[in-house]
N, C-alpha and C positions, 0 to 999 in steps of 0.2 A: 858317589853312591853310598848310602848308609850301610855300615858293616853288617848289621843284623836287623831284621824286621820280624818281630813277633806278631803274628796275626791274632788280634783279640778274639777270644772265645773259639780258638782253633787249636787243634792238637799238633800243629806243625810250625816250623820256623823257616823263613826265607833268608838266605844269606848268599854272599858272593861265592861263585864257583872257584875252587882252588885246583891246581894241578893234581893234588892228591885225591881228588874226587873222581878222577878220570875212569877208573875201572867201574865204578857204580854208574857213571854217566853213560859209558859205553854199553853196559848191560841193559840199561833202560832204553837206550837208542835201539839196540838189537830187538828188544821186545816190541817196540813200535814198528820196526821193519818187518817183523814176522807177521804182523796183521795184514800186510799188503795194502794198507790204506793210508800210510803215513808219508811216503815219498817214493820217488823213482829209484832211489838208492837201494842196493841189495845187501851191502855190508857196511858196518860202521867203519869210519876211517881210523887211522892211528892217531895218537895224541898230537903228533907234530902237525899233521894235516888239519885236524880239527882246530887246533890252536891258531894256525895261520889264517884260517878261513873266517873265524869269528872275532868280533870286536872284543877287545880286552876289558872295556869298561861296562859292558852290559851282558854279563854272564851270571846267572843265578841258579841256585839249587833250593829245593824244598827238602827239609828233613822231617821225618816222622820217627819219634822215639830214637833220635840220634842217627838214623839211617837215611841215606839219600833216597828220596821218593819221587823226585822229578827234577827236570832242569829246563831252563829257557835261556836262549842266547840270541844275539843279533849278528847278522852278516851284512856287510855293506853291499848295496846293489850295484855299485860302480866305483871305480877309482877316480872318476872325473869329479872335480871340485864342486860342480853345480849340483851334484847328487850327494854331497856330504851329509845331508840331513835326512837321507832315505835309507832304511834298512829293512831286511827281511827277517821275520820272526821264525824261530824254531822253538817248539815246546813239546816235551815228551814227559809222560807221567807213567810211573811203574804200574804194571798191570794190577798188582795187589791193592793199590790205593785209588784206582780210578773211580770217579763218581763221588769223591769225598771233599771236593773243593780245592784240591791241590793245584790243579791246572788253572783255575780262576785266580787263586792267590798269586801264583807264579806270573801269570800274564799281567795282572794288575801291577805287580811289583816291577815287571819288565817295562811296562808303559811308563811308570814313574821314573825309572832309571834312564830310559831313553830321553825323556823330556829334560831331565837334569843334565844330560850331555849334549842337548841341542838338536836332537832328532825331531824333525817336523812331520815325517810320514813313515809309518810302519806298514809293511805289506806282508801278506801271507799267501802262499799258493797251496790250496787244499783240494784234495780229490772230493768231488761232490758227494760221494758215497760215505765220506767220513763225517756223518751228521753230528757227532759229538764235538768234533773240532770246529765245525762251522758254527754250531750253537755257542760254544765257548767264546769264539772270536766276536760273534754278534753281541753277546752279553758284555763284552769289553769295548764296545763302540766301534768295532770294525764293520764295514759294509762291503757287500759284493759290488765290485766295479766292472766285472766282466767274466766271461767264461772263455778260457783258452781251449778251444775245441781240438781234440785229437792232438794234444801237445806232444805226447810221447807214447812209446809202447812199453808195456810191462807184461812180461811172459807172453808176448805175441798179441796182446790186446791193446788197442788204442785207448788212451785215458784222457779225459778232459780234466782241466784244473780250474777251480774258481780262483780268481784274483780278488783278494780282499784287502782293504786298506783302512787305516785309522789315521786321520789327520789331527795333529796337535791343535788344541784350542789356545795354546799360549806361545809355543815356539813358532817363529816365523810369521807371526800375525802383525 
């Protein structure tokens, strides 16, 4: 993965996530959780758990004016070798910079990093009500492959989850 990517005509920089970024990453994650539209999780994990769960080679942050403004990372979907090229996307953008292209730049950079590491399928589970996230993924060539109806309960309410995926045009072809 390239160490730093400066997005042309953009006021932010995409770079690899480092352990020292964790407090900012955790804060942005908590902002996403507070919306009730990001995930079934209710609290951000600690660094050790987050670090164990996410691939070390596909973790990115966006910086705006030197401050962490968003993050994206991949989680393996399975430990079985036949699924080594399949990963789940997590992407969170700070509330203060939403709608400014940070999410799109992060997701595009994450797709590129995934392909560099041999990932052939990216998937995302998104609540249908999270229209901004659905639109972002669609702009980055993800498509809805199904609806997982009543997948889980959140605050006593059953929630559906859209399963979206993006297949590489180069890896595994």
